[in-house]
Phi, psi and omega in degrees: 000325181289340173267359190290337184272001182306309180300326179296315171310311185293328175305308188292338172272000190297342183258014180280149172306161187298324179301323190298317185295319180300309185297321179295328177292318175305310183294331177299331187265005167298151184295328181290321189287310183298322181293317177297321186293321182288333184258006187065018192269194169288117179296341174288331191279321185068014179255005175073018184234146174297146178295132175294153186306319187292339180282347185261146188297128181254342183289127184280342176290340181286318186293316180299312184303316179294322188288337181261349185298151178286135176294141188235304185193173180298322183306323182296327180294347184272356182251067185287346169245128166309135186241144175249116171267117189253119169281149183222138170152160177290171179293154178069032179249014170078032174292313185292320180300317180285331175295317182288320180298313187292323172299317177297318180294311183299308178304321185300322183267006167103014180251110190296122184222147180219138184265136170239094185283114179289338170306319176298315178295326176293327183283334173292318180288320181245096191307320185236124174277132180261300187197172179299347182296337177303330187268006181290130176310330182269003175274087183304315190293310180301317183292323167303310170313308180300325180295311180298322175284335177283324179294323177292315179297324180289332174292321180289327167312300183310314179303312189292314188284322185269333183236345185252006181074026170286159178231339178218122176250125182263111176268096184265109184201176178282323176042047187278347182251145175298328175298319177288327176287331171296318181299315173297318177299316178302315180297321183288324177296326177296322185258005177069037176259148169273156183230131173228118182280139164235119182244133176250113184257128179210121179246008180272116186297321177294322178294316173306311184291319175299328173290327178292311182293322185276337190231316189287326178301332178260015172293150181292349179290336188235070173287133171056035180248150180276167194289319178304319180283330177288317178310304184302313182294309186297323178295326180292324181294318169311315190288332175298314177297327185295334177308312187251011188292133176227092183298163177303138174248102183289338181269349181219275182303325181245031184282341181266358188270155179266112168195176178222138178251119181262112189254124177052061173049053174094358179299319177222165173218142167240120189245134184221125175040074175279120195259346183211179181296313182297323174298318179295323177302307183299319173297318177303307183299308179307318188280357183252341179275139182241135182268098175203158184283110175207171178230150176238129189250125174241139177212158167271163172297164176298157181307128187261182175289317178294334173291318182299320183276352179083019178269150172252157177075208179071184182228058176282161181266185187276152173281175170310307169298328177290327176284335172288334176289323183294324179290318177297317175301328180293313176303319172301311182296327182287324179293329179288336180057049189279128184281129171064040192280134171257147181231124181241139179225172172276186175259023173257148197297321179302321174294314180305318178290324179302307184292323181303323180295340186283340180068036176229166177285151182213164180241141180260130178245134174288322180286354174274357180304154177304161172302141189269115182272006171065234186276358173264003175315139175059032175242153171269158179306316187291330174292315179292321185292315182290314189276332183231066186299325179294320180290325175302317181288324179295322177289328173289334179290327179201082197287336180294315185264350180290132181245130180297138171311113182079008190232215183238168164259169167301314180301317178297321184296319183294320180294330182288326184283354187301326185284335177292317177305310179297327176289323186289337176289326190270338196272182177264235182269129186233133166248127185247111177263114193219204181243171183299303184287331172298313182294328167303311183297313189290318181304320184298318183294307188293322180260007172067040183272145186280169181292335181283322180275331186317304187299348190238014172293138185277123178226082190287160167293151172063031173234131182250134186250121182255116185255121179238119177287131179240191196312293188239024184188213181214127185270137182240127173244127181256133178241111178267122184273008170062039173239119192297150175202160181285157181266121182254005183279142178241120181290157179302135172308143180288323181218103174211120170225179195292335175293343177289341186238134171315142170314319184295353175260357175279071190224334183244095177211189188287341184271317182237068187292065176280156176222142182273161175297340193260011186256115173234126183278110175283158185307150170275139176275111188257340189211165182290146173107343174288149177293157181303325175229134183251110183288149180286139180298158183300331183285348183246013184280131189244018181299316186293318179290338178284330179290318175298321176295333188290349186273342186262117180296328181295348188243023177295333188277358188251118185232163192243157177307324182292331185293310186293328176293316174305315185296323182287326182291335179286000000 
């Protein structure tokens, strides 16, 4: 009876991208999942027994919230059970830093995530912080206040996960005692949430002192205090926590918990019982972020011939002004005197030509190629609007999720660029010469922009952005190299809603990547040396099929490569 609904779930997933099935298959073959399926139990529990009735969500608002939540990405479908990420560690160990970065990453890949920082709840309850005495374990009044703040925060977690469509809640607090962690585990079990602990352990005094000076001096707890007094008070606060600190015990007490211990800011890691896909993503990310001083430079290629003609995609070379920008960029790099700079480009001609002018070694990344416009490659927006108004309207309706016929969506591009983000987190100083859509996706990660705003971020030609990670965010410096170029930015439509397009047209996006018989994806131009156009082989010629489809009004929104080829030639 427990597995009777399983075929229905698979039917609902029948429209997922191919990578989804591979990941789902892999997740089924974890020991915990196989055990639970064999016993007919809850895949999340891993105990091989059916979930008790008391463990199942009974709040009808949760069902309603899930029905109304906004779809985000294929990654979000792997979180079939809400998850709490519970931070653990003494003060000044980087817990909030990791919480904010992890939340930014999960939201970027499409998993709705929110941080619940217990310090903010405490500051609301206690308007003025006086000294470290508030954190003494024998201060009964303060201990009760802190416990009540934790309970209020947990109720907000419940509202977010059950009613607001959230999928992951990051509980950012010290959580240094087993009593507090047991309280959280009981709350999670009551609401059928999974729990994954992230413990930050650091005994390097230099790292701790640097964290206090970089972050805690500007904390609301210390208004108008000098650095010496802040350091003294905060070190005493840490000593108050050390008295009752009980680290996770992977050998005995916590051997059945799911967690990762981050030791000395990533020098070592201890990972225990990763039970599902999303937990593996958390581990993957935390093992790749490095705390070090560096800057990331982002710019687009120099102006191309297609930019001047107003055409999207393709593999055109630089215009005269684009070549001038490449030379000017070389002077900019030399003047910046960037230590150990690495240069990355895509495998398209316009970025390679821009990098060639720098006179330094560079790496070509295929995954940095511009968004694939499919059969719309090398067409202007005006031509697409006139010849395929339905496609044009669908893209304006939801630009982030819209997928070009035979091409990509912005959401697909985010998924493709994930390895680049991981390498940028690990590397030193890097200059990335890329494309407009690619630059938007990278900026959205570093600046924590939403999926709605991402496709409309302004990334003009011949401008360099310098991104410098700071405590809980990213500092941005803009350098206009003063080389004239065309404006390729398209503003967000002033009025565009789902009612503007008939429901029949809501079909080609990242959730329902349907394909018609007349859609044939022609080879993408990935590297210098390929011919500008690759003719379709006779077996894939769809001219006859497109004529047949043209007779049917309901299929006017589906068009063939032969249609686009003819329109470009005109």
